[in-house]
N, C-alpha and C positions, 0 to 999 in steps of 0.2 A: 397649191395644196401643201399642207404640212401633215406629216405623219407622227403620231406619238405612239409609244408602245408602253404597256403597263403590266404588272404582274400582281397576283394576289393568290393566297392559299385558301382552300376550303378545309372545313373540319373533316378529319379522316373518319368518315362514317358513310358506308355504301348507301344507306337509305337516304341520308341527307343529300349526298351528291346526286342521287337519282332525282330527288325532289327539286333540287337547284337546277338540274338540266330541264326538267319539265317546265318549271317557270319560265326559262329562257326560250321555250317553244312558242309561248304566247305572252310576250312582255306586254304589260298594260299599255293601252293606247296613250294615256296621259304621259307616260314615261318615254315612250317613243317620240311623241310631239315635243317634249322638253329637250330631248337630245337633238332633233332636227332644228328646232328653233334656235339653238345656241351656236349654230354654225358647224356642227359636226356633220359631214357629208357621207361618211361610211364608218361602220364600226363592226368589228368581228371579235368574238371571244372563242378561245381554244382551250381545251382541257387535257391535261396529261396527269393521270393519278389524282393528286389533290391540288396540283399547281395550275392556276389559270393564267392565260396570256391574252391581253387585249390589244388590238390594233385599232387606232382611231385616226381617221383622216378628217382634217378641218379646213374650212376656208379662211380667208383673211380677216373675217369678222369675229372669229372665235377668240374668246378670252376665258382662261381658267377662273379668274376672279369673278367675271360676270356669270359664268355657268354656275359657280358655287353659290352666288347671291341669289340667282333665279331659283335654284333647287331648294334653297332654305325657305323661300317664299311659297313654294308649291307643295301643298299638303299631300298630294297623291305621290309625288316623288319621294317625300320624306317617309311615307308609309312603306313604299317599295324598298327604300334603303334600309329601313328598320327591319323589314322582313328578310332581306338578303343577308343582313348581318347575322342571322340565326344560322347561316350556312358557311359564312366566311370567317377567316381568322387573320389577324394582322401578321404580316411578315416580320421576322426578327429585325430589330432596329427601326421599325415604323414608329412614328411619333404618335402620341395619344389621339385616337379618333381617326388616324390615317388608315385608309383601306387600300385602294389601289396605289401601288408605287410606280412612279414613272421610271422607265429604264433608260439607260445610256446606250446609245448606239455605239458599237465598237468595230463594226465592219459593214461596208456596203460595196457590192460588186458594181 
């Protein structure tokens, strides 16, 4: 198993954050299936203020490139991503179109 950690900010608006939380209580089945089919074995998202933190565990079949290509081909995933972008905002220093930023591990016990 490989673990990746990502971060992303939400727009600083209580109503939008509440709606974002609500969407994640019932993620669309097509989105869940695309996550599982890519080799992601577990995923968790945490929220503090407006900052999101995502932990993603993957198996040895997972590929960022293959996941991105599959997502581009999946209309429902694209609809979800477009909807979620109404609540999210890019981190400082993010490249154009970059949402979740991969974090560097700096400590492990």
